[in-house]
C-alpha positions in Angstrom: 21.0 2.3 -35.9 21.2 5.3 -33.5 17.4 5.3 -33.3 17.1 1.6 -32.6 16.3 0.1 -29.2 19.5 -2.0 -29.5 21.6 1.1 -29.8 19.8 2.8 -26.9 20.3 -0.3 -24.7 24.0 -0.3 -25.7 24.8 3.2 -24.7 22.7 2.9 -21.5 24.5 -0.3 -20.6 27.9 1.3 -21.2 27.0 4.2 -19.0 25.6 1.8 -16.4 29.1 0.1 -16.2 29.9 3.1 -13.9 27.4 1.6 -11.5 28.9 -1.9 -11.8 32.3 -0.5 -10.8 30.7 1.6 -8.1 29.2 -1.5 -6.6 32.3 -3.6 -6.9 34.7 -0.9 -5.6 32.4 -0.1 -2.7 32.2 -3.7 -1.4 35.5 -5.4 -2.3 37.3 -3.8 0.6 35.2 -5.8 3.0 36.7 -9.2 1.9 40.2 -7.8 1.7 40.0 -6.2 5.1 41.2 -9.1 7.3 44.3 -9.6 5.1 45.5 -6.1 4.3 45.1 -5.1 8.0 47.6 -7.8 9.0 49.9 -6.9 6.0 50.0 -3.2 7.0 50.1 -4.0 10.7 47.0 -2.1 11.6 44.9 -5.0 13.0 45.3 -3.6 16.5 44.6 0.0 15.6 40.9 0.9 15.2 41.7 4.4 14.1 43.9 3.2 11.2 41.3 0.6 10.3 38.7 3.4 10.1 41.0 5.4 7.9 41.4 2.5 5.4 37.6 2.0 5.4 36.6 5.6 4.9 39.2 6.9 2.5 37.2 5.9 -0.5 34.1 7.4 1.0 35.9 10.8 1.3 36.8 10.4 -2.4 33.1 9.8 -3.1 32.2 13.1 -1.6 34.9 14.9 -3.6 33.9 13.1 -6.9 30.2 13.9 -6.3 30.9 17.5 -5.4 32.8 18.3 -8.6 31.0 16.0 -11.1 28.0 18.3 -11.8 29.9 21.5 -12.6 32.4 19.6 -14.7 29.7 17.7 -16.6 27.9 21.0 -17.4 31.1 22.6 -18.6 32.8 19.7 -20.4 30.0 17.2 -21.1 28.7 14.0 -19.7 30.7 11.7 -21.9 34.2 13.0 -20.9 33.3 12.7 -17.3 32.2 9.0 -17.7 35.6 8.4 -19.5 37.4 10.1 -16.6 35.6 7.9 -14.1 36.7 4.8 -16.0 40.3 6.0 -15.9 40.0 6.6 -12.1 38.6 3.1 -11.6 41.3 1.5 -13.7 44.1 3.4 -12.0 42.7 2.7 -8.5 42.2 -1.1 -9.1 45.8 -1.5 -10.3 47.4 0.8 -7.7 45.5 -0.4 -4.6 46.9 -3.9 -5.0 50.3 -2.8 -6.1 51.6 -0.6 -3.3 53.2 -1.9 -0.1 52.9 1.5 1.6 49.8 2.1 3.7 49.8 5.8 2.7 49.9 5.0 -1.1 47.2 2.3 -0.5 44.9 5.0 0.9 45.7 7.4 -1.9 44.8 4.7 -4.4 41.5 4.0 -2.5 40.8 7.8 -2.6 41.2 7.9 -6.4 38.7 5.0 -6.7 36.4 6.8 -4.4 36.5 9.9 -6.7 35.6 7.6 -9.5 32.6 6.3 -7.5 31.4 9.8 -6.8 31.6 10.8 -10.4 30.0 7.7 -11.7 27.2 7.7 -9.2 26.2 11.2 -10.3 26.8 10.9 -14.0 25.7 7.4 -15.0 22.0 7.8 -14.1 21.9 11.4 -15.3 23.3 10.4 -18.7 20.9 7.5 -19.1 17.9 9.7 -18.2 18.9 12.3 -20.8 19.3 9.8 -23.7 16.2 7.7 -23.0 12.6 8.3 -24.2 10.1 9.1 -21.5 8.1 5.9 -21.8 11.1 3.7 -20.9 13.3 6.2 -19.0 12.6 4.7 -15.6 13.5 1.2 -16.8 16.7 2.4 -18.5 17.9 4.4 -15.4 17.1 1.3 -13.3 19.8 -0.5 -15.3 22.3 1.6 -13.3 21.0 0.2 -10.0 21.0 -3.3 -11.5 24.7 -3.0 -12.4 25.4 -1.6 -8.9 23.9 -4.7 -7.2 25.7 -7.0 -9.7 28.9 -5.2 -8.9 28.3 -5.8 -5.2 27.5 -9.5 -5.7 30.5 -9.8 -8.1 32.8 -8.4 -5.4 31.4 -10.8 -2.8 32.0 -13.8 -5.2 35.5 -12.7 -6.1 36.4 -12.2 -2.4 35.1 -15.7 -1.6 36.9 -17.3 -4.6 40.3 -15.5 -4.1 40.5 -16.0 -0.3 42.1 -19.3 0.7 41.5 -21.4 3.8 42.7 -19.4 6.7 43.3 -22.4 8.9 46.2 -23.5 6.7 49.4 -21.5 7.4 50.6 -21.6 3.8 47.3 -20.4 2.5 47.1 -17.7 5.1 50.5 -16.5 4.1 49.3 -16.3 0.5 46.3 -14.3 1.6 48.4 -11.8 3.4 50.9 -11.4 0.6 48.7 -11.7 -2.6 45.1 -12.6 -1.8 43.9 -9.1 -0.9 45.8 -7.6 -3.9 44.0 -9.9 -6.4 40.7 -8.9 -4.9 41.4 -5.3 -6.0 43.2 -6.3 -9.3 40.1 -8.2 -10.4 38.3 -4.9 -10.9 40.8 -3.9 -13.7 39.1 -6.0 -16.4 35.6 -4.4 -16.1 37.2 -1.0 -15.5 39.3 -1.2 -18.7 36.3 -2.4 -20.7 34.3 0.6 -19.4 37.1 2.9 -20.5 37.2 1.4 -24.0 33.4 1.4 -24.5 33.1 5.0 -23.2 34.7 6.1 -26.5 31.8 4.6 -28.5 28.9 6.3 -26.9 27.5 9.7 -28.0 27.4 12.9 -25.9 24.1 13.6 -24.1 21.6 15.5 -26.3 20.8 17.7 -23.3 24.4 18.8 -22.9 24.7 19.4 -26.7 21.7 21.7 -26.5 23.2 23.5 -23.5 26.4 23.9 -25.4 24.6 25.2 -28.5 22.7 27.8 -26.3 26.1 29.1 -25.0 27.3 29.7 -28.6 24.0 30.8 -30.2 22.5 34.3 -29.8 19.2 34.2 -27.8 17.1 35.3 -30.8 18.2 32.3 -32.8 18.1 29.7 -30.0 14.6 28.5 -30.5 15.0 27.9 -34.2 18.2 26.0 -33.7 16.7 23.7 -31.0 15.3 20.7 -32.7 14.5 18.9 -29.4 12.5 21.9 -28.1 14.4 21.7 -24.8 13.6 24.5 -22.4 17.0 26.1 -21.7 16.5 29.7 -20.6 20.0 31.0 -20.6 23.4 30.3 -22.0 25.1 31.1 -18.7 26.2 28.1 -16.7 24.2 27.4 -13.6 26.0 27.1 -10.2 25.2 26.5 -6.6 24.1 30.1 -6.1 21.3 29.7 -8.7 20.4 26.1 -7.5 19.7 27.5 -4.0 17.3 30.2 -5.2 13.6 30.1 -4.3 12.8 28.9 -7.9 14.3 25.5 -7.2 13.8 25.3 -3.4 11.0 22.7 -3.5 12.5 20.4 -6.0 15.9 20.6 -4.3 14.5 19.8 -0.9 12.7 16.8 -2.4 15.9 15.6 -4.1 18.0 16.0 -0.9 15.6 14.1 1.2 15.2 11.3 -1.3 19.0 11.0 -1.6 19.7 11.0 2.2 16.7 8.7 2.9 18.1 6.0 0.5 21.0 5.7 3.0 19.2 6.5 6.3 16.5 4.0 5.6 19.0 1.6 7.2 19.2 -1.2 4.6 22.8 -0.6 3.9 23.5 -1.4 7.5 22.3 -5.0 6.8 24.9 -5.2 4.0 27.7 -3.7 6.0 27.0 -5.4 9.3 25.3 -8.6 8.2 27.5 -10.8 10.4 26.6 -8.9 13.6 22.9 -8.8 12.7 22.6 -12.5 12.0 24.8 -13.5 15.0 22.4 -11.3 17.1 19.6 -13.4 15.6 21.1 -16.6 16.9 23.1 -17.7 13.8 26.8 -18.7 13.9 27.3 -18.6 10.1 30.2 -17.1 8.2 29.4 -13.5 7.4 30.7 -13.7 3.8 28.5 -16.8 3.1 25.5 -15.0 4.4 26.2 -11.9 2.3 26.6 -13.9 -0.9 23.9 -16.5 -0.6 21.2 -14.5 1.2 21.6 -10.7 1.0 23.5 -10.5 -2.3 21.2 -12.8 -4.3 18.0 -11.3 -2.9 19.3 -7.8 -3.8 19.9 -8.8 -7.4 16.6 -10.8 -7.8 14.4 -8.0 -6.6 16.2 -5.3 -8.6 15.1 -7.3 -11.6 11.6 -7.0 -10.3 12.1 -3.2 -10.2 12.9 -3.1 -13.9 9.4 -4.4 -14.7 7.5 -2.5 -12.1 8.9 1.0 -12.3 7.1 1.9 -15.6 3.9 0.0 -14.6 3.5 1.1 -10.9 5.3 4.4 -11.1 8.0 6.1 -9.1 5.8 7.6 -6.4 4.0 4.3 -5.7 7.3 2.4 -5.4 8.8 5.0 -3.1 5.8 4.9 -0.8 5.9 1.1 -0.8 9.6 1.2 0.0 9.3 3.7 2.9 6.1 2.2 4.4 7.1 -1.4 3.8 10.6 -0.9 5.4 9.0 1.0 8.3 6.7 -2.0 9.1 9.4 -4.6 8.6 11.9 -2.8 10.9 9.3 -2.3 13.6 8.6 -6.0 13.5 12.4 -6.8 13.4 13.0 -4.6 16.4 10.3 -6.2 18.4 11.6 -9.7 17.6 15.1 -8.7 18.7 13.6 -7.1 21.9 11.8 -10.3 22.9 14.9 -12.4 22.0 13.4 -14.3 19.1 15.8 -16.2 16.9 15.7 -18.6 13.9 14.3 -18.7 10.4 11.8 -15.9 11.0 14.6 -13.4 11.6 16.3 -14.4 8.3 13.0 -14.1 6.5 12.5 -10.5 7.9 16.0 -9.4 6.9 15.5 -10.8 3.4 12.1 -9.1 3.2 13.8 -5.8 4.1 16.5 -6.2 1.4 13.9 -7.3 -1.2 11.7 -4.3 -0.4 14.6 -1.9 -0.7 15.9 -3.5 -3.9 12.7 -3.2 -5.8 11.9 0.3 -4.5 14.2 2.8 -2.9 17.4 1.4 -4.4 16.6 2.0 -8.1 13.8 4.5 -7.9 15.9 7.0 -5.9 18.4 7.3 -8.8 15.6 7.5 -11.4 13.8 10.3 -9.6 17.0 12.3 -9.0 17.8 12.0 -12.7 14.3 13.2 -13.7 13.1 15.9 -11.3 15.6 18.7 -12.0 15.4 21.2 -14.9 18.0 20.9 -17.7 19.7 24.1 -16.7 20.6 22.9 -13.2 20.5 19.2 -13.6 24.3 18.7 -13.5 24.9 20.7 -10.3 21.7 19.5 -8.7 22.6 15.9 -9.3 26.0 16.4 -7.9 24.6 18.2 -4.8 22.1 15.4 -4.1 24.7 12.7 -4.8 27.1 14.5 -2.3 24.2 14.5 0.2 23.7 10.8 -0.4 27.3 10.0 0.3 27.2 12.1 3.4 24.2 10.0 4.5 26.2 6.9 3.8 29.2 8.1 5.8 27.0 9.1 8.8 25.0 5.9 8.7 28.1 3.7 8.6 29.9 5.7 11.3 27.0 5.9 13.8 25.6 2.4 13.6 28.2 0.7 15.9 27.8 3.2 18.7 24.1 3.4 18.3 23.8 -0.4 18.2 26.0 -0.6 21.4 23.9 2.0 23.3 20.3 1.1 22.0 20.8 -2.5 21.2 19.9 -4.1 17.8 16.2 -3.7 18.6 16.5 0.0 19.3 18.5 0.6 16.1 15.8 -1.0 14.0 13.1 1.0 15.8 15.0 4.2 15.0 15.2 3.2 11.3 11.5 2.3 11.4 10.7 5.8 12.7 12.8 7.4 9.9 11.0 5.4 7.3 7.5 6.3 8.6 8.3 10.0 8.8 9.7 9.9 5.3 6.6 8.0 4.1 4.5 10.9 5.3 6.7 13.4 3.5 6.7 11.5 0.3 2.9 11.1 0.5 2.6 14.8 0.5 5.5 16.0 -1.7 6.7 13.2 -4.1 5.3 13.7 -7.7 4.7 11.0 -10.2 7.1 11.2 -13.1 6.2 8.1 -15.0 5.7 8.7 -18.7 6.4 12.4 -18.6 9.1 14.1 -20.7 11.9 15.9 -18.9 10.6 19.2 -20.3 7.0 18.5 -19.0 8.5 17.7 -15.5 10.5 20.9 -15.6 7.4 23.0 -16.1 5.4 21.1 -13.4 8.0 21.1 -10.7 9.4 24.6 -11.0 6.3 26.6 -12.0 
């Protein structure tokens, strides 16, 4: 059974549940925001509102920072189980406490879970999957992320009651926002249960065997022929040596670019963007019907193209395509254009991202690093990705206020075009190659 496709799909799907909870936990706070702000009395305090929105992101940074070293020391499986515990505790606690301080502590715990899961889930899937379907399997993680995002949007819409009715609004303030967070408990508990039924990563088992086996016996006891040069655990000091400089630079730029390409601004500030395009439609409705569904549909497309077209091709399509779309969007905003064309351009941007940069980034990060430093490298790049997310989210409002929406999209277009040039020169094709082959090619 363990060699069957069904078993592989099972263990990859269980690991990808970390992505599902990552997506849900990341987005659910947007629907709860109007209600918990009134409940905690912070609706007139922009600073405290910012604290509530960024606490989980700080947790993400911490989780991503420690995930790699802990995964190399204790294994991938225990860290996935730990992430499931953190998600479960956070989901219950966030909706339980009446204290704003405890609310933020609970959000921080969930953020640590996101950081751990975002680093470990794609890495685990890459390490258990055969080369010829590895990209598709790792893309499952991105699929579950976007399903988690859409799930949070749907739950928020279903839980929230009509705010024009005083009784319903009172329920929203007392219980509605709590149930939005509590709804995460069911998938989190399921992830926790299922995590006990998946095996440890074979790469970690080989690393562990190397630590306990004399070097003159290591080759004969290595049935997978993994290239693991030393039993000593790799750390940041080794990762930042010249041997790994090129591949680390590639990973960091890919990770940060996934955020700085600007698409997440569309998700986070959809209402402002569409209102600026002349629409007076509820932001939640737009998120669910347009952005959320387009995100899911085109992530499905990525599952079928990543092994056919290759990672490099999709990354170039994503960077170049978004650069062109953003340049057109910025021009349309500049000349004051409104209407259906603006919606079509926004959906085109989301679709382009969903089938390229969204899933392929995680796949490349899980593939390009050697076994010896993969854990710490994945954690470092995930940390950089979340720093990119924080800076993107923080700087968009003042940038949009000073440059206008058209100027903001032109900035993102310039970032995309510059990264396209970098990827054209430096991004390798990893499709169909074993992790051992990639290690030799990228660090030789």
